[in-house]
ROZA-325129 format. One record per residue: residue number from 1; residue in three letters; x, y, z of N, C-alpha, C in turn. Coordinates in nm, 3 decimals, decimal comma, padded with zeros to 5 digits. Example, Ala and Ser with C-alpha at 12.3 -4.5 7.8 and 13.67 -1.06 7.14 Angstrom:
// ROZA-325129
1;ALA;01,319;-00,569;00,780;01,230;-00,450;00,780;01,320;-00,330;00,780 .
2;SER;01,285;-00,225;00,708;01,367;-00,106;00,714;01,290;00,003;00,787 .
// end
This chain:
// ROZA-325129
1;UNK;00,084;-00,119;00,000;00,000;00,000;00,000;00,087;00,125;00,000 .
2;UNK;00,105;00,178;-00,115;00,193;00,294;-00,130;00,144;00,416;-00,052 .
3;UNK;00,012;00,437;-00,050;-00,044;00,552;00,022;-00,010;00,543;00,171 .
4;UNK;-00,022;00,426;00,228;00,011;00,406;00,370;00,160;00,428;00,394 .
5;UNK;00,243;00,373;00,310;00,388;00,389;00,327;00,428;00,536;00,317 .
6;UNK;00,364;00,607;00,224;00,393;00,751;00,209;00,356;00,826;00,337 .
7;UNK;00,240;00,793;00,396;00,198;00,857;00,522;00,296;00,826;00,634 .
8;UNK;00,340;00,701;00,642;00,435;00,663;00,746;00,563;00,745;00,734 .
9;UNK;00,613;00,760;00,614;00,738;00,833;00,591;00,721;00,983;00,615 .
10;UNK;00,610;01,040;00,566;00,595;01,186;00,574;00,537;01,235;00,707 .
11;UNK;00,449;01,153;00,771;00,383;01,201;00,892;00,417;01,120;01,016 .
12;UNK;00,477;01,003;00,999;00,517;00,923;01,114;00,641;00,982;01,179 .
13;UNK;00,659;00,952;01,307;00,776;01,000;01,380;00,843;00,882;01,447 .
14;UNK;00,970;00,862;01,415;01,047;00,755;01,478;01,093;00,806;01,614 .
15;UNK;01,046;00,742;01,719;01,082;00,784;01,855;01,201;00,707;01,910 .
16;UNK;01,222;00,587;01,858;01,337;00,505;01,898;01,353;00,394;01,795 .
17;UNK;01,448;00,306;01,817;01,469;00,194;01,725;01,353;00,095;01,726 .
18;UNK;01,260;00,112;01,820;01,147;00,018;01,827;01,010;00,085;01,832 .
19;UNK;01,003;00,219;01,834;00,875;00,288;01,847;00,855;00,386;01,732 .
20;UNK;00,742;00,369;01,663;00,701;00,459;01,556;00,570;00,524;01,596 .
21;UNK;00,565;00,655;01,594;00,445;00,730;01,630;00,370;00,768;01,503 .
22;UNK;00,244;00,722;01,494;00,163;00,750;01,375;00,029;00,812;01,415 .
23;UNK;00,033;00,890;01,520;-00,092;00,948;01,571;-00,149;01,057;01,481 .
24;UNK;-00,076;01,102;01,381;-00,126;01,206;01,291;-00,228;01,151;01,192 .
25;UNK;-00,231;01,016;01,173;-00,323;00,962;01,074;-00,388;00,829;01,112 .
26;UNK;-00,340;00,763;01,220;-00,392;00,629;01,248;-00,450;00,612;01,387 .
27;UNK;-00,382;00,660;01,490;-00,431;00,624;01,623;-00,448;00,739;01,721 .
28;UNK;-00,465;00,857;01,673;-00,513;00,968;01,756;-00,601;01,056;01,667 .
29;UNK;-00,540;01,105;01,562;-00,616;01,169;01,454;-00,625;01,064;01,343 .
30;UNK;-00,743;01,050;01,284;-00,763;00,947;01,182;-00,783;01,014;01,046 .
31;UNK;-00,710;00,965;00,947;-00,727;01,010;00,810;-00,833;00,921;00,744 .
32;UNK;-00,956;00,972;00,726;-01,063;00,886;00,676;-01,041;00,836;00,534 .
33;UNK;-00,977;00,913;00,449;-00,950;00,868;00,313;-00,852;00,750;00,316 .
34;UNK;-00,749;00,762;00,397;-00,654;00,652;00,412;-00,725;00,530;00,472 .
35;UNK;-00,809;00,550;00,573;-00,881;00,438;00,635;-00,972;00,368;00,534 .
36;UNK;-01,035;00,445;00,447;-01,120;00,386;00,345;-01,038;00,296;00,252 .
37;UNK;-00,921;00,343;00,213;-00,834;00,262;00,127;-00,783;00,138;00,200 .
38;UNK;-00,752;00,153;00,328;-00,709;00,040;00,409;-00,822;-00,064;00,419 .
39;UNK;-00,944;-00,017;00,441;-01,060;-00,106;00,446;-01,078;-00,183;00,317 .
40;UNK;-01,064;-00,115;00,205;-01,075;-00,181;00,074;-00,966;-00,286;00,056 .
41;UNK;-00,845;-00,253;00,098;-00,733;-00,346;00,082;-00,753;-00,471;00,167 .
42;UNK;-00,795;-00,453;00,293;-00,822;-00,570;00,376;-00,935;-00,654;00,316 .
43;UNK;-01,040;-00,588;00,268;-01,151;-00,661;00,207;-01,104;-00,742;00,088 .
44;UNK;-01,020;-00,683;00,004;-00,966;-00,755;-00,111;-00,883;-00,876;-00,070 .
45;UNK;-00,805;-00,860;00,034;-00,716;-00,970;00,076;-00,790;-01,084;00,146 .
46;UNK;-00,909;-01,056;00,203;-00,981;-01,158;00,279;-01,120;-01,189;00,224 .
47;UNK;-01,154;-01,134;00,110;-01,289;-01,151;00,055;-01,326;-01,299;00,035 .
48;UNK;-01,231;-01,382;-00,001;-01,259;-01,523;-00,029;-01,268;-01,608;00,098 .
49;UNK;-01,252;-01,549;00,215;-01,250;-01,624;00,341;-01,387;-01,635;00,408 .
50;UNK;-01,490;-01,582;00,345;-01,627;-01,589;00,400;-01,636;-01,538;00,544 .
51;UNK;-01,583;-01,419;00,564;-01,582;-01,354;00,695;-01,725;-01,323;00,738 .
52;UNK;-01,757;-01,353;00,864;-01,890;-01,319;00,917;-01,884;-01,197;01,009 .
53;UNK;-01,768;-01,175;01,073;-01,751;-01,061;01,163;-01,604;-01,023;01,169 .
54;UNK;-01,580;-00,898;01,205;-01,443;-00,850;01,226;-01,427;-00,822;01,374 .
55;UNK;-01,313;-00,865;01,429;-01,281;-00,845;01,570;-01,156;-00,760;01,580 .
56;UNK;-01,163;-00,657;01,665;-01,048;-00,568;01,684;-01,042;-00,528;01,831 .
57;UNK;-00,942;-00,447;01,863;-00,924;-00,392;01,998;-00,957;-00,244;01,995 .
58;UNK;-01,015;-00,195;02,107;-01,028;-00,050;02,115;-00,889;00,008;02,144 .
59;UNK;-00,857;00,118;02,100;-00,936;00,205;02,018;-00,878;00,219;01,878 .
60;UNK;-00,749;00,195;01,863;-00,684;00,222;01,735;-00,721;00,125;01,624 .
61;UNK;-00,772;00,010;01,657;-00,814;-00,085;01,554;-00,951;-00,056;01,497 .
62;UNK;-01,028;00,030;01,565;-01,167;00,050;01,526;-01,182;00,112;01,387 .
63;UNK;-01,104;00,214;01,355;-01,120;00,281;01,225;-01,089;00,187;01,108 .
64;UNK;-00,973;00,119;01,105;-00,950;00,029;00,991;-01,047;-00,089;00,989 .
65;UNK;-01,085;-00,140;01,106;-01,178;-00,252;01,111;-01,316;-00,211;01,060 .
66;UNK;-01,361;-00,091;01,095;-01,492;-00,044;01,051;-01,496;-00,028;00,900 .
67;UNK;-01,390;00,026;00,844;-01,386;00,043;00,698;-01,382;-00,092;00,627 .
68;UNK;-01,311;-00,189;00,683;-01,310;-00,323;00,624;-01,447;-00,387;00,638 .
69;UNK;-01,511;-00,366;00,753;-01,646;-00,419;00,774;-01,745;-00,361;00,675 .
70;UNK;-01,730;-00,233;00,647;-01,817;-00,167;00,548;-01,798;-00,232;00,411 .
71;UNK;-01,673;-00,254;00,373;-01,642;-00,315;00,243;-01,691;-00,460;00,234 .
72;UNK;-01,679;-00,534;00,344;-01,719;-00,675;00,344;-01,866;-00,696;00,379 .
73;UNK;-01,930;-00,590;00,432;-02,071;-00,599;00,469;-02,094;-00,685;00,593 .
74;UNK;-02,001;-00,675;00,689;-02,013;-00,754;00,812;-01,998;-00,664;00,935 .
75;UNK;-02,052;-00,707;01,050;-02,037;-00,628;01,173;-01,893;-00,626;01,224 .
76;UNK;-01,863;-00,523;01,300;-01,732;-00,508;01,364;-01,752;-00,510;01,515 .
77;UNK;-01,675;-00,594;01,582;-01,680;-00,606;01,727;-01,546;-00,558;01,780 .
78;UNK;-01,547;-00,476;01,884;-01,419;-00,440;01,943;-01,412;-00,484;02,088 .
79;UNK;-01,297;-00,542;02,121;-01,271;-00,582;02,259;-01,243;-00,457;02,338 .
80;UNK;-01,311;-00,446;02,451;-01,296;-00,327;02,535;-01,182;-00,350;02,634 .
81;UNK;-01,106;-00,245;02,655;-00,995;-00,250;02,751;-01,039;-00,206;02,890 .
82;UNK;-01,151;-00,138;02,896;-01,199;-00,088;03,024;-01,336;-00,146;03,054 .
83;UNK;-01,357;-00,180;03,177;-01,488;-00,229;03,219;-01,588;-00,114;03,214 .
84;UNK;-01,712;-00,147;03,184;-01,817;-00,047;03,189;-01,935;-00,104;03,266 .
85;UNK;-02,027;-00,020;03,302;-02,145;-00,064;03,376;-02,234;-00,155;03,292 .
86;UNK;-02,225;-00,143;03,161;-02,311;-00,222;03,074;-02,245;-00,350;03,022 .
87;UNK;-02,116;-00,365;03,041;-02,043;-00,482;02,993;-01,998;-00,563;03,114 .
88;UNK;-02,089;-00,644;03,167;-02,058;-00,717;03,290;-02,088;-00,866;03,284 .
89;UNK;-02,183;-00,908;03,202;-02,225;-01,048;03,199;-02,186;-01,116;03,069 .
90;UNK;-02,166;-01,248;03,080;-02,145;-01,330;02,962;-02,025;-01,282;02,880 .
91;UNK;-01,913;-01,257;02,948;-01,796;-01,199;02,883;-01,694;-01,304;02,841 .
92;UNK;-01,631;-01,279;02,729;-01,512;-01,350;02,686;-01,397;-01,256;02,716 .
93;UNK;-01,295;-01,302;02,788;-01,187;-01,212;02,828;-01,051;-01,273;02,798 .
94;UNK;-00,953;-01,185;02,784;-00,814;-01,226;02,765;-00,725;-01,114;02,817 .
95;UNK;-00,604;-01,150;02,853;-00,507;-01,049;02,893;-00,417;-01,019;02,774 .
96;UNK;-00,394;-00,890;02,754;-00,315;-00,843;02,640;-00,208;-00,748;02,690 .
97;UNK;-00,084;-00,778;02,654;00,027;-00,690;02,691;00,052;-00,592;02,577 .
98;UNK;00,062;-00,464;02,609;00,091;-00,360;02,511;00,239;-00,326;02,515 .
99;UNK;00,307;-00,351;02,404;00,448;-00,318;02,393;00,470;-00,168;02,408 .
100;UNK;00,385;-00,089;02,343;00,402;00,057;02,345;00,376;00,117;02,482 .
101;UNK;00,270;00,069;02,548;00,234;00,125;02,678;00,300;00,054;02,795 .
102;UNK;00,362;-00,061;02,768;00,429;-00,140;02,871;00,333;-00,177;02,985 .
103;UNK;00,208;-00,210;02,947;00,107;-00,248;03,046;00,029;-00,370;02,995 .
104;UNK;-00,032;-00,440;03,088;-00,120;-00,551;03,055;-00,264;-00,509;03,083 .
105;UNK;-00,352;-00,533;02,986;-00,493;-00,500;03,000;-00,576;-00,627;02,989 .
106;UNK;-00,684;-00,630;03,064;-00,782;-00,736;03,048;-00,884;-00,684;02,949 .
107;UNK;-00,896;-00,752;02,834;-00,989;-00,708;02,731;-01,110;-00,799;02,731 .
108;UNK;-01,226;-00,743;02,697;-01,351;-00,817;02,706;-01,440;-00,793;02,585 .
109;UNK;-01,512;-00,900;02,548;-01,613;-00,895;02,443;-01,733;-00,971;02,496 .
110;UNK;-01,850;-00,920;02,472;-01,971;-00,991;02,511;-01,988;-01,115;02,423 .
111;UNK;-02,014;-01,227;02,488;-02,036;-01,352;02,415;-02,159;-01,342;02,324 .
112;UNK;-02,244;-01,241;02,348;-02,361;-01,219;02,263;-02,322;-01,189;02,119 .
113;UNK;-02,200;-01,138;02,098;-02,161;-01,092;01,966;-02,070;-01,187;01,890 .
114;UNK;-02,009;-01,283;01,958;-01,927;-01,384;01,891;-01,982;-01,520;01,927 .
115;UNK;-02,015;-01,596;01,825;-02,080;-01,726;01,846;-01,999;-01,837;01,779 .
116;UNK;-02,025;-01,958;01,823;-01,969;-02,075;01,758;-02,009;-02,072;01,611 .
117;UNK;-01,912;-02,097;01,525;-01,939;-02,095;01,382;-01,908;-01,963;01,314 .
118;UNK;-01,889;-01,856;01,391;-01,847;-01,730;01,329;-01,709;-01,749;01,266 .
119;UNK;-01,688;-01,681;01,156;-01,559;-01,684;01,086;-01,503;-01,542;01,093 .
120;UNK;-01,409;-01,522;01,183;-01,363;-01,388;01,219;-01,239;-01,345;01,142 .
121;UNK;-01,235;-01,217;01,112;-01,114;-01,151;01,066;-01,070;-01,060;01,180 .
122;UNK;-00,949;-01,080;01,229;-00,893;-00,995;01,334;-00,816;-00,882;01,265 .
123;UNK;-00,844;-00,758;01,304;-00,773;-00,643;01,248;-00,717;-00,560;01,362 .
124;UNK;-00,592;-00,513;01,345;-00,532;-00,424;01,444;-00,441;-00,324;01,374 .
125;UNK;-00,409;-00,216;01,446;-00,325;-00,112;01,386;-00,179;-00,155;01,376 .
126;UNK;-00,125;-00,215;01,482;00,016;-00,254;01,486;00,032;-00,399;01,523 .
127;UNK;00,138;-00,459;01,474;00,180;-00,592;01,517;00,327;-00,582;01,553 .
128;UNK;00,357;-00,607;01,680;00,495;-00,606;01,727;00,530;-00,745;01,781 .
129;UNK;00,491;-00,771;01,903;00,518;-00,901;01,965;00,403;-00,999;01,949 .
130;UNK;00,292;-00,954;01,897;00,180;-01,042;01,868;00,084;-01,065;01,983 .
131;UNK;00,103;-00,995;02,094;00,020;-01,020;02,212;-00,126;-00,981;02,191 .
132;UNK;-00,151;-00,871;02,124;-00,290;-00,829;02,100;-00,360;-00,932;02,012 .
133;UNK;-00,295;-00,974;01,906;-00,354;-01,073;01,817;-00,380;-01,204;01,891 .
134;UNK;-00,285;-01,248;01,972;-00,304;-01,371;02,048;-00,420;-01,360;02,147 .
135;UNK;-00,436;-01,243;02,208;-00,549;-01,221;02,299;-00,682;-01,230;02,226 .
136;UNK;-00,689;-01,173;02,106;-00,813;-01,178;02,028;-00,840;-01,320;01,977 .
137;UNK;-00,735;-01,393;01,943;-00,750;-01,534;01,904;-00,802;-01,615;02,022 .
138;UNK;-00,751;-01,586;02,141;-00,798;-01,654;02,262;-00,948;-01,630;02,282 .
139;UNK;-00,992;-01,507;02,264;-01,135;-01,475;02,277;-01,216;-01,553;02,173 .
140;UNK;-01,167;-01,559;02,050;-01,238;-01,634;01,946;-01,248;-01,782;01,983 .
141;UNK;-01,137;-01,837;02,034;-01,137;-01,979;02,073;-01,235;-02,006;02,187 .
142;UNK;-01,244;-01,913;02,282;-01,340;-01,929;02,391;-01,483;-01,938;02,338 .
143;UNK;-01,510;-01,865;02,230;-01,644;-01,864;02,171;-01,664;-01,979;02,071 .
144;UNK;-01,557;-02,056;02,049;-01,560;-02,163;01,948;-01,583;-02,107;01,807 .
145;UNK;-01,531;-01,988;01,785;-01,536;-01,925;01,653;-01,403;-01,951;01,583 .
146;UNK;-01,402;-01,940;01,453;-01,280;-01,959;01,375;-01,219;-01,823;01,343 .
147;UNK;-01,086;-01,820;01,334;-01,015;-01,700;01,290;-00,962;-01,728;01,150 .
148;UNK;-01,019;-01,659;01,052;-00,980;-01,679;00,912;-00,846;-01,615;00,881 .
149;UNK;-00,810;-01,513;00,958;-00,684;-01,445;00,934;-00,675;-01,318;01,017 .
150;UNK;-00,560;-01,256;01,005;-00,531;-01,133;01,079;-00,485;-01,027;00,980 .
151;UNK;-00,549;-00,910;00,986;-00,509;-00,796;00,904;-00,443;-00,692;00,993 .
152;UNK;-00,324;-00,652;00,955;-00,245;-00,557;01,032;-00,213;-00,436;00,945 .
153;UNK;-00,234;-00,317;00,999;-00,200;-00,198;00,922;-00,049;-00,185;00,912 .
154;UNK;00,022;-00,186;01,026;00,168;-00,172;01,026;00,228;-00,283;01,111 .
155;UNK;00,314;-00,363;01,050;00,385;-00,469;01,123;00,529;-00,427;01,144 .
156;UNK;00,577;-00,444;01,266;00,719;-00,425;01,294;00,786;-00,559;01,266 .
157;UNK;00,836;-00,571;01,144;00,896;-00,697;01,099;01,021;-00,736;01,174 .
158;UNK;01,080;-00,642;01,245;01,201;-00,670;01,322;01,169;-00,726;01,460 .
159;UNK;01,041;-00,737;01,494;00,999;-00,801;01,618;00,933;-00,934;01,583 .
160;UNK;00,923;-01,022;01,679;00,889;-01,162;01,649;00,741;-01,193;01,631 .
161;UNK;00,651;-01,100;01,656;00,509;-01,130;01,654;00,456;-01,185;01,523 .
162;UNK;00,489;-01,121;01,414;00,438;-01,166;01,284;00,484;-01,306;01,249 .
163;UNK;00,611;-01,332;01,269;00,663;-01,465;01,237;00,603;-01,571;01,328 .
164;UNK;00,586;-01,539;01,456;00,528;-01,635;01,550;00,386;-01,672;01,510 .
165;UNK;00,306;-01,574;01,467;00,170;-01,602;01,422;00,170;-01,683;01,293 .
166;UNK;00,257;-01,649;01,200;00,265;-01,724;01,075;00,312;-01,867;01,100 .
167;UNK;00,403;-01,885;01,196;00,451;-02,020;01,230;00,339;-02,107;01,287 .
168;UNK;00,235;-02,044;01,342;00,118;-02,118;01,393;00,020;-02,152;01,281 .
169;UNK;00,053;-02,111;01,158;-00,034;-02,139;01,045;-00,144;-02,037;01,024 .
170;UNK;-00,134;-01,923;01,089;-00,236;-01,818;01,076;-00,201;-01,728;00,958 .
171;UNK;-00,300;-01,699;00,876;-00,279;-01,607;00,765;-00,270;-01,466;00,821 .
172;UNK;-00,155;-01,402;00,804;-00,134;-01,265;00,849;-00,107;-01,180;00,726 .
173;UNK;-00,188;-01,077;00,708;-00,171;-00,982;00,598;-00,142;-00,845;00,656 .
174;UNK;-00,020;-00,799;00,637;00,022;-00,667;00,686;00,035;-00,573;00,567 .
175;UNK;-00,023;-00,454;00,580;-00,022;-00,359;00,469;00,111;-00,288;00,453 .
176;UNK;00,184;-00,273;00,562;00,320;-00,218;00,558;00,401;-00,294;00,662 .
177;UNK;00,515;-00,347;00,619;00,604;-00,417;00,712;00,732;-00,337;00,724 .
178;UNK;00,760;-00,294;00,847;00,880;-00,215;00,872;00,994;-00,309;00,908 .
179;UNK;01,103;-00,295;00,837;01,220;-00,378;00,860;01,309;-00,317;00,969 .
180;UNK;01,311;-00,184;00,975;01,400;-00,119;01,072;01,353;00,025;01,098 .
181;UNK;01,381;00,069;01,221;01,361;00,210;01,257;01,493;00,272;01,303 .
182;UNK;01,602;00,208;01,269;01,734;00,254;01,313;01,770;00,388;01,249 .
183;UNK;01,847;00,466;01,322;01,896;00,596;01,277;01,782;00,691;01,240 .
184;UNK;01,669;00,678;01,311;01,551;00,763;01,287;01,498;00,754;01,145 .
185;UNK;01,520;00,640;01,079;01,473;00,620;00,942;01,382;00,498;00,936 .
186;UNK;01,273;00,510;00,862;01,183;00,398;00,840;01,232;00,322;00,716 .
187;UNK;01,263;00,195;00,735;01,299;00,108;00,622;01,193;-00,001;00,613 .
188;UNK;01,131;-00,012;00,497;01,029;-00,113;00,478;01,093;-00,244;00,436 .
189;UNK;01,027;-00,354;00,466;01,081;-00,486;00,439;01,119;-00,504;00,293 .
190;UNK;01,035;-00,459;00,201;01,063;-00,476;00,058;01,195;-00,411;00,019 .
191;UNK;01,221;-00,292;00,076;01,346;-00,222;00,047;01,465;-00,301;00,098 .
192;UNK;01,452;-00,358;00,217;01,562;-00,435;00,276;01,591;-00,560;00,193 .
193;UNK;01,486;-00,621;00,135;01,506;-00,743;00,057;01,575;-00,715;-00,076 .
194;UNK;01,562;-00,594;-00,128;01,623;-00,559;-00,257;01,772;-00,529;-00,245 .
195;UNK;01,818;-00,498;-00,125;01,959;-00,456;-00,110;02,056;-00,571;-00,120 .
// end
């Protein structure tokens, strides 16, 4: 996705060799045109998987997941990181460690929205160590639903999460894979493979 890569290069900020800040277009301020294109791309990559629902995490996964849901014509469910007065019964829960925030959250989805036989597409903004994806897979397994694949907006290819998920036989489609953030420069995987 050239549009996404261009945004990463022009508006992303490399904070360290392992942290990329993309709050200008993905996870604080959202670029709706970019999200629409991301939704179309995920829909194209997973259209043949007979997706019944999309599962994501609040809050940064909601925009790309919603656009993909619009393209595929399926509902979007997001796992909540915070308890609410209305989300108390019949919950599917998992613990998810956030690499960026260095915290563990208990995420929850109402079992009313994920059922046995659902064919889920998991979508998230970033993939680093794979903990968020594994937490969402755990929730799907608790519901006896299938996970058809995982769509990631930006994968940190230099961290083990993507490879670990692929080694489990899970289809992972990342729209941009970063090979390195060294020297305050974003290097994409394709560029690294050509050298």
